[in-house]
C-alpha positions, 0 to 999 in steps of 0.5 A: 502565678507566672514568673513574669506576672510576678516581676510585674507585680512587685518591680516598682517596689524593688525600683524604690529599693534599688534607688536606695541602694545605688544612691551616692552620698551619705546624706542621700543614704540616710533618708530612707526608701519608705516611712521609718514606720514602715521600713520593717514591714517593706524588708520582711516583704523583700525577703518573702519575694526571696522566699517566694521566687525560690519555692517556685523555682523562678529563674537564677537571674530573678532569685540572685538579684533577690539575694543581692536585693535582700543582702545590700538591704539588710546591710544598709540597714544594720549599718544605720546603727553608727550613724543612730551613734553618730547622731546621738554624738551630734545631739550632745555636741551641738543639738542639745545646747543649741535646744536649751538656748532655743527654750529659754522662755521655759528654761529661765523661768525654771532656773529662777523657781528652782535656785532662788528658794535654794539660794534664799535659804541657806542664809535663812538656816543661817540666822533661823535655824529652828525653821529647817524643821519646817521643810526637813523633817528632823529625822532626814537632818539627822540623817544628814548631820552624821552622813557629813559630819567630819568623823563620819567613816565614809562622807556623805554615806550613813555608816551602814553604807559606807564603802558599798559604792555600787549600792550607792549608785544605785541609790544616787540613780533612782534619787536623780531619776526621782527628782527629774521625774517629779519635775518633768511630769508635774507639766502635765499638770498644766505645768503646776506639778513642775512649778510645785517640784522645783520651788520644793526640791530647791527649798529642801536642797537650801534648807540642807546646805544651810544647816550643814554650813551653819553647824560648821559642816563646810569641806565635808559637805560643800566638798562632797556636793562640788564634784556633781552638783553642776551635773545633778541640779542643771540637770533637775532644772532642765527636767522641770523646764521640760515640764513647764513647756509641756504645761504651756502647751495644755495652758495655752495650745493656741490654733491647735486642739490640746491633744495636738499642742501637747504632741507637738510640745512632748517632742521638744521636751522629751529630747530635752528631758533625755540630756537631762537624763544623760546629766543626772545619770553621770552625776550620780557615778560622780557621786558614787566614785569621786565625791566621797574619796577621802585621799582627795584634798578638799581644795581638788574637789572644789576646783574640780566642782568649780572647773564643771561648772564652768564648763557646763556654763560655756557648753550651754553657751557657745556649743551648737552654733553652727548648723549641726545645732539647728533645731530644725536639722536635729529633728 
């Protein structure tokens, strides 16, 4: 192939690259020259053009222009990584709380399904202690008593785990991820699974809290859970809300096929689940490294825990009211 034929065949594609590379302003540059799924293939094509020009000994002017184009394209593409970090920061500062407010039709039922059984069983466990064993096994209740006993060597941990912060971190992460996954994935059963796991986990936590409170382990138990409870419990609720959204799409797809409705709903649900996952991961770190600290007075633990609840409530109510919180902007 002659050089002019090669240029004629490829110049339209090069022009698309040049328009993007020469564009002014961050917003314009963030618009990719090709569809995101095509970009790797298109960049390989551009590199291949340079290789062909060199192998066929085309003019130095053409080779130099292709070389510069490849270098600039590489810098722009890899330079998108800081923009990706900014996108995540924008999501958590504005997009996530706006998304949660926008999905109130699923968030409020998830809150009720989780917190009503939890709150109801605390007094039930006090006035009907034997009922606790209808919800949690006797050996699990015994473990909870050992972990939160005032005589425990490390509050919130079994004797064999005392002092092993990183091992407990892994255990807390696993437990939180399992809980979130149950609440979310249950939505695929037309939402029934999400409803079940929200109610079930609310009952388990309420029965445990009521049982330990009745035994008088108030400061040891409530002081331990105060710090991480907001992040862990709200994270589970939002995972359940994401599951309810998926289930609703399967039950009421409207004019769409169930597959199409599920795909559209899943895009929103996954974003909510991502935010919930960050919350529960954060809760695991607090639970592993702050909650069991014996040197911290319980009053401070209550104050920190209460402050986190207030901050989290304010975050979801007031953050993300500007353009950055617009779901269309986030998409």
